[in-house]
C-alpha positions in Angstrom: 105.3 72.6 -193.4 104.2 69.7 -191.2 103.9 66.0 -192.2 100.3 64.9 -191.5 99.8 61.2 -192.5 100.4 58.4 -194.9 97.5 56.8 -196.7 97.3 53.1 -197.7 94.5 51.3 -199.4 93.4 48.1 -197.7 91.5 45.1 -199.0 90.0 43.9 -195.6 89.4 46.8 -193.2 88.7 44.6 -190.2 92.0 42.7 -190.6 93.9 46.0 -191.1 92.2 47.7 -188.2 92.9 44.7 -185.9 96.6 44.6 -187.0 97.4 48.3 -186.6 95.6 48.5 -183.3 96.4 45.2 -181.6 99.9 44.6 -183.0 101.3 48.0 -183.8 99.4 49.8 -180.9 97.9 52.6 -182.9 94.5 54.0 -181.8 91.6 54.8 -184.1 91.2 58.6 -183.9 88.5 59.3 -186.4 86.7 58.0 -189.5 85.3 59.8 -192.5 82.7 58.4 -194.8 83.0 59.4 -198.4 80.7 58.5 -201.3 83.0 55.7 -202.5 85.2 55.0 -199.5 85.6 55.1 -195.8 88.7 56.6 -194.3 90.1 55.4 -190.9 92.7 57.5 -189.2 95.0 55.8 -186.6 97.6 57.5 -184.6 100.2 56.7 -181.9 99.5 57.6 -178.3 101.4 60.9 -178.6 99.6 61.9 -181.8 102.8 62.3 -183.7 102.3 59.5 -186.3 99.1 59.0 -188.2 98.1 56.5 -190.8 95.0 56.7 -193.0 93.6 53.3 -194.0 91.4 53.8 -197.0 88.7 51.2 -197.6 87.2 51.7 -201.1 83.7 50.3 -201.2 84.4 48.8 -204.6 87.7 47.0 -204.8 89.6 46.4 -208.0 88.9 42.9 -209.3 92.6 41.9 -208.8 93.0 43.9 -205.6 95.9 46.3 -205.2 99.5 46.0 -206.1 102.3 47.2 -203.8 104.5 48.5 -206.6 108.2 49.0 -205.9 108.4 52.5 -204.7 107.3 52.0 -201.1 109.9 50.4 -198.9 108.5 50.1 -195.4 107.0 51.9 -192.4 109.2 52.0 -189.2 108.0 51.8 -185.6 109.9 51.8 -182.3 109.3 49.1 -179.7 110.5 49.3 -176.1 111.3 45.5 -176.0 111.7 43.2 -179.0 111.2 40.1 -176.9 107.8 41.4 -175.6 106.8 42.3 -179.1 107.8 38.8 -180.3 105.5 37.3 -177.6 102.6 39.5 -178.8 103.2 38.4 -182.4 103.2 34.7 -181.5 100.1 35.2 -179.3 98.3 36.6 -182.3 99.4 33.8 -184.7 101.9 36.1 -186.6 105.5 35.7 -187.5 108.4 37.9 -188.6 109.2 38.5 -192.2 112.8 39.0 -191.1 113.5 37.9 -187.5 115.2 40.3 -185.0 118.9 41.0 -185.6 121.4 43.6 -184.6 122.0 46.1 -187.3 125.7 46.1 -188.4 126.2 43.4 -185.7 126.2 46.0 -182.8 122.7 47.4 -182.7 120.1 48.6 -182.6 118.0 45.4 -182.8 115.6 45.5 -185.7 113.1 43.1 -187.4 110.4 43.2 -190.1 106.8 42.1 -190.3 104.1 42.5 -192.9 100.7 43.9 -192.5 97.6 42.1 -193.9 98.1 43.7 -197.3 101.8 42.8 -197.5 103.3 46.2 -196.6 106.6 45.8 -194.8 107.0 47.3 -191.3 110.4 47.7 -189.7 110.5 47.4 -185.9 113.4 49.1 -184.1 114.1 48.3 -180.4 114.7 51.7 -178.7 118.0 52.0 -176.9 117.9 52.9 -173.2 
């Protein structure tokens, strides 16, 4: 068995594509047009991680609810300080600012995507 991807429904596909490509660094690998939705597949440069952004052509009147069963996605960053600069340059802020886990490391932080999904960032140790 091999894990393939995680799908999330998005309200504004342009904002979501911009966020996941510009901020997270994923690349659009393919799209698929369905009768009632368009699927956008984004993956990391190695092709190990893939996210499917689903944009339904008709959105629920009240939008989507996050629920309480999804915690967060986690991505590695080589340098939290450089990532912080990228966030600020794009007018974004942390949900939880960088801190050392258990006081000794690794350094982690949290941001939210345009639909409010939490994303954990983990600074890779050398």
